[in-house]
C-alpha positions in Angstrom: 0.0 0.0 0.0 1.4 3.4 -1.0 0.0 6.7 0.4 0.9 10.2 -0.6 0.7 13.0 2.0 1.2 16.0 -0.3 0.6 18.6 2.5 3.2 17.1 4.8 5.9 19.4 6.2 8.4 16.5 5.9 11.4 18.6 4.9 9.8 22.0 4.2 6.3 23.5 4.2 4.0 21.5 2.0 6.9 19.5 0.7 5.0 16.2 0.9 6.0 12.7 1.6 5.1 9.2 0.2 4.9 6.3 2.7 4.8 2.6 1.7 3.0 0.2 4.1 3.2 -3.6 4.2 0.6 -5.9 5.8 2.1 -8.1 8.5 -0.1 -10.5 10.5 -2.9 -8.2 11.5 -1.4 -4.7 11.1 -0.1 -2.4 8.4 3.5 -1.3 9.1 5.6 1.4 7.5 8.5 -0.2 5.5 9.7 2.7 3.3 9.3 6.4 2.9 10.2 8.8 0.0 10.9 12.4 0.7 11.0 15.1 -2.0 14.1 16.1 -3.9 12.9 19.7 -4.2 9.5 20.0 -2.4 6.4 20.6 -4.5 3.8 18.5 -2.7 5.3 15.1 -3.3 2.6 12.4 -3.2 0.0 14.4 -5.1 0.0 11.4 -7.4 1.1 7.9 -6.8 1.0 4.6 -8.7 2.4 1.1 -8.1 2.6 -2.0 -10.3 0.7 -5.0 -9.2 3.8 -6.9 -8.2 4.9 -3.9 -6.1 8.3 -3.5 -7.9 7.6 -0.2 -9.7 6.5 3.0 -8.0 5.8 6.4 -9.5 5.3 9.6 -7.5 4.4 13.1 -8.6 5.4 16.5 -7.1 3.6 18.8 -9.5 4.3 22.0 -7.6 8.1 21.6 -7.4 10.3 24.3 -8.9 13.7 24.2 -10.5 16.4 26.9 -10.6 14.9 28.3 -13.8 11.2 27.2 -13.8 8.6 27.9 -11.1 5.9 25.2 -10.9 7.7 23.0 -13.3 6.7 19.8 -11.5 8.5 16.5 -11.2 7.6 12.8 -11.6 9.9 10.1 -10.3 9.9 6.3 -11.0 11.5 3.9 -8.5 12.2 0.2 -8.9 12.7 -2.3 -6.2 15.2 -5.2 -6.2 13.5 -6.7 -3.1 16.0 -5.1 -0.7 16.0 -1.4 -1.7 14.5 1.2 -4.1 16.4 2.9 -6.9 15.2 5.9 -8.9 15.2 4.8 -12.5 13.4 7.6 -14.3 12.6 11.3 -13.8 10.4 13.7 -15.7 10.9 17.4 -15.1 8.4 20.0 -16.5 8.9 23.5 -17.8 7.5 26.8 -16.4 4.1 26.2 -14.6 3.7 22.9 -16.4 2.9 21.0 -13.2 4.5 17.7 -14.4 3.6 14.8 -12.2 -0.1 15.8 -11.7 -1.1 12.2 -12.5 0.8 9.0 -13.0 -0.3 5.5 -14.0 1.2 2.0 -14.6 0.0 -1.1 -16.4 -0.3 -4.0 -14.1 3.2 -5.3 -14.7 4.8 -1.9 -14.7 6.0 -2.1 -18.3 3.9 0.9 -19.4 4.0 4.2 -17.7 2.2 7.5 -18.2 2.7 10.9 -16.7 0.8 14.2 -17.2 1.7 17.8 -17.2 -1.6 19.6 -16.9 -0.3 23.2 -17.0 1.3 22.8 -20.4 0.3 25.7 -22.9 -1.9 27.8 -20.6 -3.4 24.7 -18.8 -4.3 22.7 -21.9 -2.1 19.9 -20.6 -0.2 17.0 -22.2 0.6 13.3 -21.4 3.8 11.3 -22.0 3.6 7.5 -22.3 6.7 5.2 -21.9 7.4 1.5 -22.4 10.0 -0.3 -20.2 12.5 -2.3 -22.2 13.1 -4.9 -19.5 16.7 -3.8 -19.1 16.2 -0.7 -17.0 15.6 1.7 -19.9 12.4 3.5 -21.0 11.4 4.6 -24.5 8.7 7.1 -25.3 5.8 5.5 -27.2 3.2 8.2 -26.8 2.9 12.0 -26.7 -0.8 13.0 -26.2 -2.4 16.4 -26.7 -6.0 17.5 -27.1 -6.1 20.8 -28.9 -9.7 22.0 -28.3 -10.3 25.5 -26.9 -12.7 24.2 -24.3 -10.3 21.5 -23.0 -8.4 22.4 -19.8 -6.0 20.3 -17.7 -5.8 17.3 -20.0 -4.3 14.4 -18.0 -6.0 15.5 -14.7 -6.4 11.8 -14.1 -4.8 8.8 -15.9 -5.6 5.1 -15.8 -4.1 2.2 -17.8 -5.9 -1.1 -18.5 -4.1 -4.1 -16.9 -2.3 -5.1 -20.0 -1.2 -1.5 -20.8 -2.9 -1.4 -24.3 -5.5 1.1 -23.3 -5.1 4.5 -21.5 -7.8 6.8 -20.3 -7.1 10.4 -19.6 -9.5 12.9 -18.2 -9.7 16.7 -18.5 -11.8 19.6 -17.3 -13.6 21.9 -19.7 -14.2 25.6 -19.6 -17.9 24.9 -19.2 -17.1 22.6 -16.2 -18.5 19.4 -17.8 -15.3 17.5 -18.1 -14.3 14.8 -20.6 -12.5 11.5 -20.8 -10.3 10.5 -23.7 -9.5 6.8 -24.4 -6.3 5.8 -26.3 -5.4 2.4 -27.8 -1.8 1.2 -28.2 -0.9 0.3 -31.8 2.2 -1.9 -31.7 3.4 -1.2 -35.2 7.2 -1.1 -35.5 7.0 1.1 -38.6 7.4 3.9 -38.0 7.1 3.2 -34.3 4.6 1.9 -31.7 2.2 4.7 -30.6 -1.0 5.5 -28.7 -3.8 6.8 -30.9 -7.3 7.9 -29.9 -9.9 5.1 -30.1 -12.7 7.3 -28.8 -13.1 11.0 -28.5 -16.1 12.5 -26.7 
């Protein structure tokens, strides 16, 4: 079980913290905690693979030296004894990267959103794990409608990673959900394409 406490004053005000719990006998006990690299409400988004070996955490309000509100999303992998950071996404100015994260069941597909991109229109990146520690980008998702805001507000993969749902808000406050299907075509490259647009 992984829980994000985005308002925690773990290392600074509203820095956030992510705590992992394991069930032992009749109680849940803390077995690992993740503190932010640079603040930004770490734990605003969390996702874990079904086998518990891949963990993604978002700190969408973190800032870098050059970009305020850039956001950060971090992926950690377990070797059964410790956790190692294996991937990081850093946003640009007020992009709020790490607003949402999602894995397929086995952790081989990973998605992260940056909902502040281009005046809050938002964008989503999709990656595939190569089985050897590397990640390759297989999707870059945008919805360029004037009424769409904060695309990627929530993300959810199907268990096998072939379908991805991404929600958004709209200027009239009705909201929308976009569903994408993975097309495993090596020429020119595998990609996610819309299978249904509301």
